[in-house]
Each structure stands twice: as C-alpha cells, then as structure tokens.
C-alpha positions as CSV (number, residue, x, y, z in Angstrom):
1,M,-0.4,-0.2,-0.3
2,N,1.1,3.7,-0.3
3,G,1.8,5.6,2.9
4,A,1.4,8.9,0.7
5,G,-0.4,11.4,2.5
6,G,-3.1,13.3,0.5
7,G,-1.7,16.5,-1.9
8,E,1.7,14.3,-2.2
9,M,3.0,13.3,-5.1
10,E,3.0,9.4,-5.6
11,E,6.2,8.0,-6.4
12,E,6.4,6.6,-9.9
13,K,6.9,2.6,-9.7
14,V,8.1,0.5,-12.8
15,V,8.8,-3.0,-13.8
16,L,11.6,-4.0,-15.9
17,M,12.3,-7.3,-17.9
18,W,15.1,-8.7,-19.9
19,G,15.7,-12.0,-21.4
20,Y,13.8,-14.5,-22.8
21,L,9.8,-14.7,-22.8
22,P,8.6,-15.8,-26.1
23,G,5.5,-14.3,-26.4
24,V,7.0,-10.9,-26.2
25,S,8.8,-10.3,-29.3
26,P,7.5,-11.6,-32.7
27,Q,11.0,-12.8,-33.9
28,R,11.4,-14.4,-30.5
29,S,14.4,-12.8,-29.8
30,P,15.7,-12.3,-26.5
31,V,15.4,-8.5,-24.6
32,L,19.5,-8.2,-23.8
33,S,19.1,-5.1,-21.6
34,P,16.3,-4.0,-19.1
35,T,12.8,-2.8,-20.6
36,T,10.0,-1.1,-19.4
37,V,6.9,-3.5,-18.6
38,P,3.3,-1.2,-19.6
39,M,0.8,-1.5,-17.3
40,P,-2.2,-2.5,-19.8
41,E,-4.1,0.7,-20.5
42,S,-7.4,-0.8,-19.4
43,Y,-6.1,-0.5,-16.0
44,A,-4.9,3.3,-16.0
45,G,-4.1,4.4,-13.0
46,D,-3.7,1.4,-11.5
47,R,0.5,0.7,-9.9
48,W,2.7,-2.0,-9.8
49,S,3.4,-3.3,-6.4
50,D,5.5,-6.5,-6.5
51,V,7.0,-9.0,-9.4
52,S,7.4,-12.7,-9.8
53,G,9.6,-13.9,-12.3
54,G,7.3,-16.4,-13.7
55,G,7.8,-20.1,-14.8
56,C,9.6,-21.6,-18.1
57,G,8.5,-18.5,-20.4
58,F,6.1,-16.2,-19.0
59,A,6.3,-13.5,-16.4
60,M,3.9,-12.4,-13.3
61,A,3.5,-9.1,-11.8
62,V,0.6,-7.6,-9.1
63,S,-0.5,-4.3,-8.9
64,E,-1.6,-2.0,-6.3
65,S,-5.4,-2.8,-6.8
66,G,-5.0,-6.4,-6.2
67,K,-4.6,-7.7,-9.7
68,L,-2.8,-10.5,-10.9
69,F,-1.0,-9.9,-14.4
70,T,0.8,-12.5,-16.8
71,W,2.5,-12.2,-20.0
72,G,5.1,-13.4,-22.4
73,S,4.1,-17.2,-22.9
74,T,3.3,-18.5,-26.5
75,D,0.8,-21.9,-27.5
76,D,3.3,-23.9,-28.6
77,M,4.6,-24.0,-25.2
78,G,1.7,-26.5,-23.8
79,L,1.2,-26.6,-20.2
80,S,3.2,-23.3,-19.3
81,Y,1.4,-21.3,-22.2
82,V,-2.5,-22.8,-20.3
83,A,-0.7,-21.8,-16.8
84,S,-0.2,-18.3,-18.1
85,G,-3.6,-17.7,-18.8
86,K,-2.7,-18.0,-22.4
87,H,-1.1,-14.4,-22.3
88,E,2.1,-13.9,-24.9
89,E,3.3,-9.9,-25.6
90,N,1.1,-7.9,-23.4
91,P,0.3,-7.8,-19.8
92,E,-3.3,-9.1,-19.3
93,S,-5.2,-9.9,-15.7
94,F,-5.4,-13.3,-14.9
95,P,-8.9,-14.7,-14.4
96,L,-9.1,-15.0,-11.1
97,P,-12.2,-13.9,-8.9
98,D,-13.4,-10.2,-9.1
99,E,-13.7,-9.6,-5.3
100,V,-10.0,-11.4,-4.7
101,K,-7.3,-9.0,-4.2
102,I,-3.8,-10.6,-4.8
103,V,-0.6,-9.2,-3.1
104,R,1.7,-11.5,-4.2
105,A,2.5,-14.4,-6.4
106,A,4.8,-17.1,-7.6
107,A,5.4,-19.9,-10.2
108,G,6.7,-23.2,-10.8
109,W,7.5,-24.5,-14.7
110,A,4.0,-25.0,-14.9
111,H,1.9,-23.8,-11.9
112,C,1.2,-20.8,-10.0
113,I,0.4,-19.5,-6.3
114,A,-1.3,-16.5,-5.7
115,V,-1.6,-15.1,-2.3
116,T,-4.5,-12.6,-1.3
117,A,-4.9,-9.9,1.3
118,Y,-6.6,-12.0,3.6
119,G,-4.3,-15.1,3.7
120,E,-5.5,-17.5,1.2
121,V,-4.1,-18.9,-1.4
122,Y,-5.2,-19.9,-4.8
123,T,-3.3,-22.2,-7.3
124,W,-3.6,-23.7,-10.3
125,G,-1.9,-25.3,-13.4
126,W,0.1,-28.8,-13.7
127,K,-2.7,-31.1,-11.9
128,E,0.0,-32.6,-10.0
129,C,1.1,-29.6,-8.2
130,V,-2.4,-28.6,-7.4
131,P,-4.0,-29.7,-4.1
132,S,-7.4,-31.0,-4.1
133,G,-9.9,-27.4,-2.9
134,K,-12.8,-25.7,-4.4
135,V,-12.6,-24.8,-7.9
136,V,-12.8,-20.9,-8.7
137,G,-11.5,-20.5,-12.0
138,D,-13.1,-21.5,-15.4
139,Q,-13.3,-25.2,-15.8
140,S,-12.3,-25.2,-19.9
141,M,-8.9,-24.1,-18.5
142,G,-7.9,-27.3,-17.5
143,G,-10.7,-29.8,-16.8
144,N,-11.2,-31.4,-13.3
145,L,-9.1,-31.3,-10.7
146,E,-9.6,-35.1,-10.0
147,K,-6.0,-36.5,-9.4
148,D,-5.3,-39.4,-12.0
149,D,-2.7,-42.6,-11.5
150,R,-1.4,-41.9,-14.8
151,K,2.7,-41.8,-15.4
152,S,3.7,-38.3,-14.4
153,T,4.5,-35.9,-17.8
154,F,7.3,-34.1,-15.7
155,M,9.5,-32.5,-18.6
156,N,13.1,-32.1,-18.4
157,D,14.1,-29.8,-16.2
158,Q,16.8,-28.3,-18.9
159,V,14.3,-28.0,-21.3
160,S,15.7,-25.1,-23.4
161,P,13.8,-22.4,-25.6
162,R,14.8,-24.0,-28.8
163,S,12.6,-26.8,-27.9
164,H,9.3,-24.7,-28.7
165,V,9.5,-23.7,-32.5
166,S,8.2,-26.9,-33.0
167,G,4.5,-26.0,-32.2
168,T,4.0,-29.3,-30.2
169,S,4.3,-29.8,-26.5
170,S,5.5,-33.0,-27.0
171,K,8.5,-32.1,-28.0
172,M,9.4,-29.9,-25.2
173,V,10.3,-33.3,-23.3
174,S,13.6,-33.9,-24.9
175,T,15.5,-31.0,-25.5
176,Y,18.4,-30.3,-22.7
177,E,21.2,-27.9,-22.8
178,S,24.6,-28.8,-20.5
179,R,28.1,-27.8,-21.2
180,N,29.3,-31.4,-21.1
181,G,28.2,-34.8,-20.8
182,E,28.5,-35.3,-17.1
183,E,25.5,-33.4,-16.0
184,S,23.6,-35.5,-18.4
185,T,24.8,-39.0,-16.7
186,K,24.9,-37.5,-13.5
187,R,21.0,-36.2,-13.3
188,R,18.4,-38.1,-12.4
189,R,16.0,-39.0,-15.2
190,V,12.2,-38.9,-14.8
191,S,10.6,-40.9,-17.7
192,S,8.5,-39.2,-19.9
193,A,4.8,-40.3,-21.0
194,K,3.1,-39.3,-24.5
195,Q,1.4,-36.2,-24.4
196,G,-1.4,-36.8,-26.7
197,P,-2.0,-35.0,-30.0
198,E,0.3,-32.5,-31.4
199,T,-2.1,-29.7,-31.4
200,S,-1.8,-26.2,-29.8
201,T,-2.6,-26.9,-26.5
202,S,-5.4,-29.3,-26.3
203,G,-3.2,-32.5,-24.7
204,D,-2.1,-30.1,-22.2
205,E,-5.3,-28.6,-21.0
206,T,-6.5,-32.3,-19.5
207,L,-3.3,-32.0,-17.4
208,S,-3.8,-28.5,-15.8
209,A,-6.4,-27.7,-13.5
210,P,-7.8,-24.2,-13.1
211,P,-7.6,-21.9,-10.1
212,C,-8.9,-23.4,-6.9
213,L,-9.0,-22.3,-3.3
214,V,-6.4,-24.1,-1.1
215,T,-7.7,-26.0,1.7
216,L,-5.7,-25.3,5.1
217,N,-6.6,-25.5,8.7
218,A,-9.1,-23.1,10.2
219,G,-7.0,-20.2,11.3
220,V,-3.8,-20.1,9.2
221,R,-3.2,-17.0,6.8
222,I,-0.5,-17.5,4.6
223,A,2.2,-14.7,4.2
224,A,4.5,-15.7,1.3
225,V,4.8,-19.1,-1.5
226,A,7.2,-20.1,-3.2
227,A,7.4,-22.5,-6.0
228,G,9.7,-25.0,-7.4
229,G,9.6,-27.6,-10.2
230,R,6.8,-29.7,-9.0
231,H,6.4,-28.4,-5.5
232,T,5.2,-25.4,-3.5
233,L,5.9,-24.4,0.0
234,A,3.4,-21.6,1.6
235,L,4.5,-19.6,4.8
236,S,1.9,-18.8,7.2
237,D,1.9,-15.8,9.2
238,E,2.9,-17.4,12.3
239,G,6.1,-19.2,10.6
240,Q,5.0,-22.4,10.0
241,V,5.9,-23.7,6.8
242,W,3.1,-25.4,4.5
243,G,4.3,-28.1,1.4
244,W,2.6,-30.2,-1.1
245,G,3.2,-31.5,-5.0
246,Y,6.2,-33.9,-5.7
247,G,8.4,-35.0,-3.0
248,G,10.5,-37.6,-4.3
249,E,14.0,-36.3,-3.4
250,G,12.7,-34.6,-0.1
251,Q,11.6,-31.2,-0.9
252,L,9.0,-31.3,1.0
253,G,10.7,-31.9,4.2
254,L,8.8,-34.7,5.2
255,G,11.5,-37.5,5.9
256,S,10.5,-39.5,3.0
257,R,10.5,-39.9,-0.7
258,I,7.0,-39.6,-0.9
259,R,6.1,-38.9,-4.4
260,M,2.8,-37.0,-4.6
261,V,1.3,-35.1,-1.4
262,S,-2.1,-33.9,-2.7
263,S,-2.9,-31.7,0.7
264,P,-1.0,-29.0,2.2
265,H,1.1,-30.5,5.3
266,P,3.2,-28.9,7.7
267,V,6.7,-29.0,7.3
268,P,8.8,-29.9,10.3
269,C,11.6,-27.4,10.4
270,F,12.6,-27.2,14.4
271,E,13.1,-30.9,15.3
272,S,16.8,-31.6,17.1
273,A,17.3,-34.0,14.0
274,S,17.8,-30.7,11.7
275,F,21.4,-31.4,12.4
276,G,23.4,-32.8,9.8
277,T,27.0,-34.6,9.3
278,E,28.5,-31.2,9.5
279,R,27.1,-30.4,13.0
280,S,28.9,-28.6,15.8
281,S,30.6,-31.1,18.0
282,S,28.9,-29.5,21.0
283,V,25.5,-31.0,19.8
284,T,25.7,-34.4,20.9
285,K,22.9,-37.0,19.8
286,G,21.3,-38.2,22.7
287,S,21.4,-35.3,24.9
288,T,18.7,-33.5,26.2
289,S,20.8,-30.6,26.7
290,S,22.4,-30.9,23.1
291,D,18.9,-31.2,21.8
292,L,17.9,-27.5,23.8
293,R,20.7,-25.8,22.1
294,A,19.8,-27.5,18.5
295,C,16.5,-26.1,19.0
296,K,18.1,-22.8,19.9
297,V,20.1,-22.3,17.2
298,A,17.7,-23.3,14.5
299,G,15.1,-21.2,15.9
300,S,11.3,-21.5,16.4
301,C,9.5,-20.3,13.5
302,V,10.6,-19.3,9.6
303,K,10.8,-16.1,8.4
304,A,11.7,-16.6,4.6
305,I,11.4,-20.0,2.1
306,A,12.6,-20.8,-1.3
307,C,12.0,-23.8,-3.8
308,G,15.0,-24.7,-6.5
309,G,14.3,-27.1,-9.6
310,R,14.1,-30.3,-6.5
311,H,14.9,-28.6,-3.4
312,S,14.2,-26.5,-0.8
313,A,15.5,-23.9,1.8
314,V,13.9,-22.2,4.5
315,V,15.7,-19.1,6.8
316,T,14.7,-19.2,10.6
317,D,14.1,-16.4,13.2
318,T,17.5,-17.1,14.5
319,G,19.1,-16.4,10.9
320,A,19.9,-20.3,10.7
321,I,19.7,-21.8,6.5
322,L,17.8,-24.9,6.7
323,T,17.8,-27.0,3.5
324,F,15.8,-30.5,2.0
325,G,16.0,-32.1,-1.4
326,W,18.0,-33.1,-4.1
327,G,21.6,-32.6,-3.4
328,L,23.4,-34.2,-6.4
329,Y,25.4,-30.6,-6.6
330,G,26.0,-29.8,-3.4
331,Q,22.9,-27.4,-3.3
332,C,21.9,-28.4,0.3
333,G,25.2,-26.7,1.5
334,Q,25.8,-29.8,3.5
335,G,29.3,-30.6,2.4
336,S,28.1,-33.4,0.0
337,T,25.6,-34.6,-2.9
338,D,23.7,-36.4,-0.9
339,D,19.7,-35.8,-1.2
340,E,18.0,-34.6,2.6
341,L,15.1,-35.8,2.8
342,K,14.5,-33.5,6.3
343,P,15.2,-30.0,6.6
344,M,18.8,-30.0,8.1
345,C,21.2,-27.2,9.5
346,V,23.3,-25.6,7.3
347,T,25.6,-26.0,10.3
348,S,29.0,-24.0,8.6
349,L,26.8,-20.9,8.3
350,I,26.3,-21.1,12.3
351,G,27.3,-17.8,13.7
352,V,26.2,-15.8,10.3
353,K,22.8,-14.6,10.9
354,M,21.0,-14.8,7.4
355,Q,17.8,-12.7,6.1
356,G,17.2,-14.1,3.2
357,V,17.8,-17.2,0.8
358,A,16.8,-18.0,-3.0
359,A,17.0,-21.2,-5.2
360,G,17.5,-22.2,-8.6
361,L,17.6,-25.3,-10.3
362,W,20.6,-26.5,-8.7
363,H,22.0,-24.1,-6.8
364,T,21.4,-22.0,-3.9
365,V,21.9,-18.2,-2.6
366,C,22.0,-16.4,0.5
367,I,22.3,-13.1,2.1
368,S,23.4,-11.9,5.5
369,D,21.8,-9.3,7.7
370,D,25.4,-8.0,7.0
371,G,24.7,-7.9,3.2
372,D,27.2,-10.6,2.8
373,V,26.4,-13.0,-0.3
374,Y,26.9,-16.5,0.0
375,S,26.0,-19.5,-2.7
376,F,26.5,-23.1,-3.3
377,G,25.9,-26.0,-5.4
378,G,25.7,-26.3,-9.1
379,N,28.5,-23.7,-10.8
380,Q,27.9,-24.9,-14.3
381,F,27.3,-21.7,-16.3
382,G,29.3,-19.1,-13.2
383,Q,25.7,-18.9,-11.4
384,L,27.3,-19.4,-8.2
385,G,29.3,-16.1,-8.5
386,T,32.1,-17.0,-7.6
387,G,34.5,-16.2,-10.5
388,S,35.0,-20.2,-11.6
389,D,32.6,-23.1,-12.7
390,Q,33.5,-25.7,-9.9
391,A,30.3,-26.7,-7.8
392,E,30.7,-26.2,-3.9
393,T,28.8,-28.1,-1.5
394,L,29.4,-25.8,1.5
395,P,28.6,-22.6,1.6
396,K,31.1,-20.0,-0.2
397,L,31.3,-16.3,0.2
398,L,31.2,-14.0,-2.4
399,E,34.3,-11.7,-2.6
400,A,34.0,-9.8,-6.0
401,E,35.5,-6.4,-6.3
402,C,32.4,-4.6,-7.1
403,L,30.2,-5.7,-4.2
404,E,32.7,-4.1,-1.3
405,N,30.8,-1.4,0.3
406,K,27.4,-2.7,-1.2
407,N,24.9,-4.4,1.1
408,A,22.9,-7.0,-0.4
409,K,19.1,-7.1,0.5
410,V,17.0,-9.0,-2.0
411,V,18.3,-12.3,-3.6
412,S,16.8,-14.6,-6.7
413,C,17.9,-17.1,-8.4
414,G,16.6,-18.3,-12.0
415,A,17.0,-21.7,-13.9
416,R,20.6,-20.8,-14.2
417,H,21.6,-17.4,-13.1
418,S,21.4,-15.3,-9.8
419,A,20.4,-11.6,-9.0
420,I,20.5,-9.4,-6.2
421,I,19.4,-5.8,-4.9
422,T,21.8,-3.6,-2.9
423,E,20.5,-1.3,-0.4
424,D,21.2,1.7,-2.7
425,G,19.0,0.4,-5.4
426,S,21.3,-1.2,-7.4
427,V,21.0,-4.8,-9.1
428,F,23.8,-7.5,-10.2
429,C,23.1,-10.5,-11.5
430,W,25.7,-13.3,-12.8
431,G,25.4,-16.9,-14.2
432,W,23.9,-18.5,-17.6
433,N,23.2,-15.5,-20.2
434,K,22.4,-17.1,-23.2
435,Y,19.3,-15.4,-23.6
436,G,19.8,-12.1,-21.9
437,Q,18.7,-12.8,-18.9
438,L,21.5,-11.0,-17.1
439,G,20.4,-7.6,-18.8
440,L,23.9,-6.5,-19.6
441,G,23.6,-6.0,-23.4
442,D,25.0,-9.0,-24.6
443,A,24.7,-13.2,-24.3
444,T,27.9,-14.1,-22.5
445,D,27.7,-15.9,-19.3
446,R,29.3,-14.2,-15.7
447,S,31.0,-16.1,-13.2
448,I,30.9,-12.9,-11.3
449,P,28.4,-10.1,-10.1
450,S,28.0,-7.7,-12.6
451,P,26.1,-4.2,-12.4
452,V,23.3,-4.1,-14.4
453,P,22.8,-0.5,-16.0
454,I,19.3,0.9,-14.9
455,D,19.4,4.8,-15.4
456,G,16.3,6.8,-13.3
457,F,15.1,4.3,-10.8
458,Q,16.1,3.0,-7.8
459,M,15.0,-1.1,-7.8
460,T,13.1,-2.4,-4.7
461,N,12.4,-5.7,-5.9
462,V,14.1,-8.4,-8.1
463,T,13.0,-11.8,-9.5
464,C,14.4,-14.6,-11.9
465,G,12.3,-16.8,-14.2
466,W,13.9,-19.5,-16.1
467,W,15.0,-17.4,-18.6
468,H,14.5,-13.7,-17.7
469,T,14.4,-11.3,-14.8
470,L,12.0,-9.1,-13.6
471,A,12.9,-5.9,-11.5
472,L,10.6,-3.6,-9.6
473,G,11.7,0.0,-9.2
474,K,10.9,3.5,-8.4
475,S,11.6,6.7,-10.4
476,L,14.3,8.7,-9.1
477,T,13.2,11.7,-10.5
C-alpha cells in the first residue's frame, strides 16, 4: 500500500524485464537490456506493487489494486501457456474472482500460486502440483481437479527455448542443454509419457487444473509462497511452513521420498534432528541439553522460504538456513551430494545471521543481515558468482570487487542465473546469459556479479524466471 498523504506526489513505480519471454517479441528474440513493462491501458491509474519471475517462459506481476497480470508465453509452450492464462505479448489480468485481492505470487515450471490480502492461497496449472480444493476458475481452462494415477509427464528440467519452435508440447520433453556430457549422466532422469495429439494446447489442458482455493487448517493465514519445479511451499504469518506437490527427493521435508502430497502438510523445521553431518561437536545425539541447544540455534519459526528445481531452503528467526531435497550438486550446502529428506541446518553458516535465500535448479544463494552473499551448489554457468565453474557443496562467500561496500538486500535465482539488489537500489546479475537474462546487453555468461545498467530508477525487488528477470523500482525524479 502507498503511505503517501493526500496532496503528496505519488512515486512512479516501474517494472523492468530482460531476457527471453517467447511471446514478447514477434521474432522471439531475447531482450538483452532492461525494458519497461507497461501497465495495460484498461487499468490506467493502477500501479505495479510486486513482481514474480514466473515460470518456464512467462512472467507475473501484481498491481496495487490486487490484480495479477501474466504475459510472455506462446501457444506452443504447452502447460506453461495454459498456466500463464494464454497471455502473450502484453500483460493481461489473470482470471481470478473479482473480489480477490492478490498481494504476491509465485510460479514453478508450469504451476502458479497467488496469496490474497486475507492470507488465502489460490493455485492452478499442472494438475499434480494443485492440491484438492474449491475450484474457482473456468473449468475449460484445465478440466477437473480429480487426481489420476497416470505416470507423470514431468518435462526435462533443462528444457531450452529452442524446443518450443515446433508448435508441439511433446518436443519440449527431450531438449536439454548442458555444457558437458557429465551432467546428463549424473542427473536423475524422469521418464515422460506421451502427451496426446500434437495440437496447440489441447493435450496440455487436460493435464492442467483451473484456479482453486487451497484448503488449509482453520485460522492459517499465508504470508508468502514459493514454487519449485513440481512442489510448493507456503509460509504462514506465524512462521509455519506448509508443503505440497512432488516430494521424491525430499523437497517437501517430510523425512521420506513420498512422490505426491495432494494436500498441504506442515513441514517439520524445528526438530533436533535438523543438524546434519557438519554439526557442531557440542551437539551430541541423544543429549537433552544438546537437543535444546540445537533447537535454539535453528530457531522457533521461519521467516523466509525458497524452492529450487527439486530442493528447498528456509531462513529461521535466528538467521539459520535449513535445506532439504535433491543434493546431487551440493545445493543443500551440507558438504556432500546426498539428498536431504528433512530440513537440515547448514551448520557451516552458524554464527552468520541470514535474512534471505533463493534457489535455482541446482544452486542456492543466501544473503546475511550484514549484506554478504553466500552461494553453493551447481555452477556450470557461473551461477554461484565465485569466479569459476566449480560446484560448491558448502557455502562460499562472494568476494567480488564490485560488491565491496555494497550490502545485498534482495536475492533471487533463475534456472541457472542469480540476481541481487543492494541497499542503494542497484541490481547485480551473474550466471547463464544465453538469452540475455543478466540484462547486460549481450549473451555472454558471467561467473562474477555484474552491475545491470539501469538509469533513473532505484530498484526495490528482483525476481528471476527460467530465462528472464524482472525488477520492480521507483523513479528517482
């Protein structure tokens, strides 16, 4: 909400985008430098209030009146096109009930979540990501909400924009870009079922669920949401985390490899077992006093959440980082490449109070109260910002010269790129840049943070999608 008093000039807010959104350009060329996203003329007088990177090839933003806008997809992107509301070049209001006021949103590969001003949650998109609940959207958008037992048609995490030129959703499954063959052999493969007829989106609509109101326990109000490849986390205003969707690598933190959770379940973040192999020697298994110390270090409630492709991370009230899920590239920060089936404290960061965390496909980035940036996990494209392409299984402090005397305040991760905003409103990006998602005017990867040239605006939020980045800011004039 705007706190300006009557008669005062309201600050102009702007949404900037860069990178690749296939529906934005008729030639499907990437946007290499920050470009203004206009508010639709039909909503003149409304203003932007928040941004969400969106999913695989689409973007989302929220207005002060509580409307959710989506754009950027094309009709050959299958489920992503359906999840984005079939909105292409220009932002359009997503069809949610008129009385609903959205305050923030998130998107995974092909599912979306939105939070209302009353702490309610709406979700839609890929059926297996949508829990049972009250349907409020157009049934024609995605059939019914009944779960089926068919094999999942999970598309490859590494899907590339090149795979969308055929006009068929089935070809999105196989395309996969990698710097070397090692990744294709290391990565767990998920078999794909055929997706029906090769028509525009008909086959995908049968796999997509319309918006529904998520059923939560009485009195639960959600303050924030995060979306991974196929899973969702929601954070209540009291600091409890809820999760649903796919959990085969432990990304729901329930202590098992349960494949599908079809209704919200609380994530147990504060058990003494949340200390991993790197735990302090002072924490001894089976000791009552050590259990108390463990709980004290971990905290008593969660302040921030993040979902990666198949892993998750949270920040607690004591500034501890807890991670869980897929660990093949060290993205859980535990000093190993093991999966973590329940929330585990990143013990190497104990003593450094964290305030924010973000997660990509294979990597995690967090920022401390002092504005320092730490990263760990896969680094094939420089997405850790360490100056090399070497993976890190333990958090590493970024020591780039351009970040000296700069304090990071906001962090976000795309599939294979990262971004921060510093306290002076500057944006820095690094990692994969094949589609201009770093906003540096070229398509060259960066392995260290690089300042994004933005003139005339002070940025307040940044969020990364698969191949693009959005930033929210205000005019300096």
